[in-house]
N, C-alpha and C positions, 0 to 999 in steps of 0.2 A: 504495501498502500503505501500510494506516495502523497503527500500531503501540503498545501499552500494556505499559509497566512496571511489574510489581509485585515489588517486594522485601521478601522474608519473612524475618521475623524479631524479636524481642521485644524482643531486643538495639538494635536500630535507633530504635524508636519508644522503647524509655529511654532514649538517645542516650550509649548506652555506647561505639558506633562508629557512623562519617558513611557516609552512604550513597554512598561513591563510584564505583560500582556501574555504580549509575545514569547519571550523569551521563558513565563513560566509553563505556558501551552508546546514548546517548542521540546520544554526539559521533558513533559508526559510524552509526548511523541520518540522518545528516544527512548523513556523508559519501555513501552510499547514494542519497543521494534520497528514503529513506522519511518521510512526518509522524508525529512522538512527540507527540501532543496531551495526552496526559495520563498520569501515575502515581500507583502506588499504593505504600504500606508501608503490609504487614498485619505482625501480630505470630502465633503460634506457635499458630493457633489455625483448626482445620480447617475451622468453621461462619463464621466470616470470610473463611478464607482463599476458600473455596467461593464466598460471596457476591462477593467482588470479582474474581473469575473472571468468573463471572457477569456483573460490570459492565463490564470490560473487551471480553469479547466482544460486549457489546451497541454496541459504539463503536470497536472498532477491528478488522481482520481478522488482526492477529497479536499476539499473547499470548505476553509473554518473562515467566516469575517465577523472580528470583534468589533463591537459597539454599537451604535446608533438604533438601538432598540425602544427609546425612551418616547414620550407622547409630542416634542418639540418636532418644527419643520424641518430639521434638518436631522432627523434621525431616519435613515430610509433607506437600511440594510435591508429588512424583511421586503417594504416594497419593491426596490430593486432585483433583489434575489425570483420575488416573485413572478417579475415581469419576465426574467433571465429564464425559470422555468416555464412558463407559459401558462401559469394557473394565476387566480387569484388569492387575497388574502382569503383565510377562514376564521372564526371565533373557536379559542377554544375555552370551554365553556370551564374547567376548574381554575382557570386563570382570572374570568371575567367575574367568579365567586368571590376568589380574592381580593378582585379590585374593589369589588362593592362593600366586601365588609370592611376593609380597609375604609373608601368612603364611610361611611356608616359608624368605625370607631374618630374618625377625625370632626366628624360632625360638619361635613365638606359634600358641596352637591361635583358628582363628578363629570365632567367638563367631557365633550366629544371626543375631543382629541385624546385624553386619554384611556379610552378605552381602544386605542392601537394595540397596546401595551398587551392584550390579552389573545391579539391576533398572530396567524401565522401561514405562512403559504399553505393552500388548502393539500389534502394527504401527507403532510407534513408529521410527525412524531412527535408533541413537546419536552420540552427537557424543563422539569419542575424548578423553577426561581424559588428557593426558601428563605432568603435575605429579603430579595427586592420584590420588583410588581413587574415588569417585564418579561414573557416565559421566553424559553430558548426554542431551539427546535432543528429536529433532522432531519432533509428530506433525500429522498431516495432516489436515481433513475437509472436504466439500464446499466448507464456506466459508471455514475459518479454518485458520493456523498455531499450534501453541502449542509453545514452547520452553522448555525446562526447562534453566537452568543452574546451575553450583557458587555458593557465595558465597564460598570465600576468594580474595581479589585474586588472588594468585598463582596459583590453578586456571582463576580466572572468563576474567583476560584471556587468555593463550593460547588458552584455546576458544574465545570470543568472533574471535577475528584469524586463528585459523587454520580454523576447522572454522565458525562461525555465520556471519560476512561472505563466505566464499567462497559458500557453500549460498542466500544471499541472494542475491547478487549473479547466481546462476547462474539464478533463480528472479524474479527482473526480466527475467531476458533482455536485448533487444535495447535496455534504456535505455543512457542513455551511463553508459562505465565512470567511476569516479570513481578515484585512487591518491592517496597520500599520502606524503613524505620526509620524515622529522621529522630535525632538526638541534638540536645539543646546544651549549650554550655555557654557559661558566663565566666569574667574574669582572668579569660586566659585571649588571646587573641589570633587571628585566623594566621597569621603567618608563623605563629607559635604553635599554636596545634597542628600545622600542616606537618611543622618539622618533628613536632615528635611523634608522627603515625609515617613520618617522609617513607619509609619501608615496606609499608603494607598499602600506601597511593603509591607509589613503584612497582610494585610487581601484581598489582589488583588486575584480573581478569573478571573472577566471577564469587562475590562481589565486587562491584566501585562503589567507586568512594568520591565524593560530591563535597565540597565546604560553599559555606555562603555567610555573607555579613548581614548581620538585623538587628536594626538597632541598639547596639553597642554589646552584643553577642555573637555568637556563632552555632550555623546548626550544620550540621555534619549529613547528610544524608545518605546510607547505604542501600543500593540497591540488585537484587539476587534473581537470578534467571535460573526457575528450575521444572521441571515435568510437573510441579503440584506444590498448595501453598506447606504441606509439611517441608517438604525437602527446602523448597526457598526460604523458609522460617528456620531452616536448622543451619544452611547457609548463612542467615542473618547473624543468626546468636554467635555461632562463633567467631566473626568479624566482629561486632560486637564485644565479647569477653575481649578480644587481644585489644580493642579502644580504652574501656573500662579500666583496664590493669594501666592503664599509662596516663591518662588524663581524667580519670572518673572524677576529680576531687572537683571538677569543673561543672561538672553536667550535674543538671537540674530535672529531665524531664524529656517528655515524648513527644514528638505530633508537629507539624507545621502550623496548625491553629492554639498553639501551649505558649502559654508564658507564667513568669516569675510570680506574675503576682497571682494568675488561677493555681500555683502548685503552693503558693503559702495558703491559700485558703484551703486546699486541700488539706494540707500537713494541718493546718490550727484545727479542722475537724476531727480529725482523725487524731489526734492528742487531747481533743476537747479542751483547747487553750485558747483564751481572748489574748486580745491585744490591741493597744494603743502607740500614741506614735506624737513626738513633739518637733516640731520642722521650723527652722529658723533658713536654712539657705535653701531646702527644698518649696517653701512655702506653700505646702500642701499638696504639692505633685505624689508624695507614698500616697499621702489617703483618698486622692484621688485614683491612682491604677488600682488599691483597692477596691474603690467601691465602682467599678467598673465589672468586675464579676458579681454573680449571680450567687444568692447566699451567704455575702460577707455579714452582713449585718448580726446576724448568731455569735459570729467570733467578733468583730470589728464592732465596736459600741461608740467610739468614736474619739477624737485628738485634739492636738493644739496646733497651731499657727505662732508662734512665736519671733516675728524677725528682731523687733527691737531687744535688750536688754531690760528695757524696762517692762515688756509685756512678758517675757520670761520670769521675771522676778512676780510680777500679777498672776499672773495665768498658771505658772505649777509653784508657787511658793517658795520663791528659790531667795535667795540673797541677793541683792541690786550690786551691793558692794564687794561682794565674793567675785559676782560674773567682772567685775571691772576690774579687780585685781587679777582674774586670773585670763582676763581675755574671752572674749564671746567664742573665738576660733580657738576652742585650746579643749582637752581630754579632762581636763576638770569637769568646763563646762556642760559638752556630749554629755558624760555621766550623769551628771547633776540635773540635767533635761530630761535624760530618762528614770532616772528613778524619782523625779516631780512628776510627771506626766503618770508614771506606775502608781505612786500613792494618790494621787487626786482621782483614777479610773476604777483601783483593784485588779486592771486587768494584772493577768498571769505573766507576762512576756510588755518590754516597752521599747522603741528604738528612739532614737532621736539624731537628727542631722543638723550639723552647721559648719561653716566653713565661707570659702571665699570666691563665688561663680565668675567672677571680672565682670569687666574683661580688664580689671587692673588691679594691683595689690589693695590688702584691707588689714588695718593694725599690723604693720611689715610684714604677713602672710601674703604670698605668693598667689594668685590665681590658680585655681584648680586646688588648694588643699581643703580638707574637707575630713572632719571630726565625725562618725557612726559611734553614736552610745546605744550598749544594748543592758538590758537587767531581765532577768527571769528569776520569778516568784523571790524567796528572800536570798538568792546569791550576790556577791559583788555586782554591780554596774564593771564594764570593760567600754571600751574606747579603741578605735582604730584608726589608724592615720592615713586615708588614702591621697594622693598626688590625682587629680585626674589631666586627662590632656582634653581640649577642645574648645568650642567658643562657650558662650555663658549656658546656651540651654544643650549644647554638649554635657558638659561640667553637672548641672541641674540635674539633666537623664540618666550619666552615669551611677550619679550618690543614688538616688532613686533604684536604680536596678542593683545597688551593691548592698541595699539597704533592703529591701528585699532576700535577694541572698543570704547574707546576714540571720535574719528570722528564720531561714526556711531552715539553713543547716543547723541552726539551734535547736528549731523543730525537730529537726529529723536523728538529732543526737540526744532528745529525751529519755 
């Protein structure tokens, strides 16, 4: 099977967004053993898109269009593909029901153009969109298969992994199956991870290893090819064991859609532990990351944002004169903040953040200087010093993840 990917959107041509969807889909094709020999990017123009589809069909039997499934006038992918196929658009009833339920929940009147999101070329097989409203589709002819996928990554990736990949795997049939496991690491850079696994990477054949940087952390995908699921899992398990033996101290979880915050919430539940936080440097970003995880409210009752020394004293019951004497960016203050937060909330574990986000120094401390305090139950508090690189937002983002990782390791060692 030969595939061609067409990314649709003038915003891609103008450089306003990066065409990350195409690279994601190309990796899935590679895992499935599908040859992806060409890619195109086309603006929101029906004539040029029609020409792109015609060109793709001349050299590939699987043509995938990404984007252009929304309700606005420049969302033209399904209309142009339907014309190429010589069919009309037809309603997908489950998608219409979903749109109607959304409108009712939002207490909005659905406009006519919104209903287009529930349409697909007549005769096409729908691909369910569990995250958004635009339905995807697979249209088959005697010689080709055409796929419509949404553009927003949060809709695109689940549809690819949950709908398109299983469909294509079934189409391929008796070919060897490919299975992947994604390992997530924090506290080690990609180059250091690759160096630690250099010999495994150099002699890889089956399984194969691929590393990716994702928001101040690294993921490692192990992909195995085998006759069946059990054999593939055995290959993956043996390779993972070798990896864990070398860099397991940085490992925190599995999966493309996982995060440190999700793992922390799982660990809080597993250990029946309550958590609080006191944030200066990160200004609530740690608590926001936790708040994005469903079910966190049972274990995270609340915390504090204490940017100034006076607020640290007022909110956490600390001695401002002592903070002034020790310095806001110090081990002593980080420990005191964690202890104060724990005492105020009676949580079993507390974490604190103080430091210099930048861009310049503060209190004689260089930008990127970060202290993370931690206290558990009645144990003595600890403080960890970090020197984090990057912009102001990089420092704050890295600090949040470092705090999550510290809490996770503490919970795992209980």
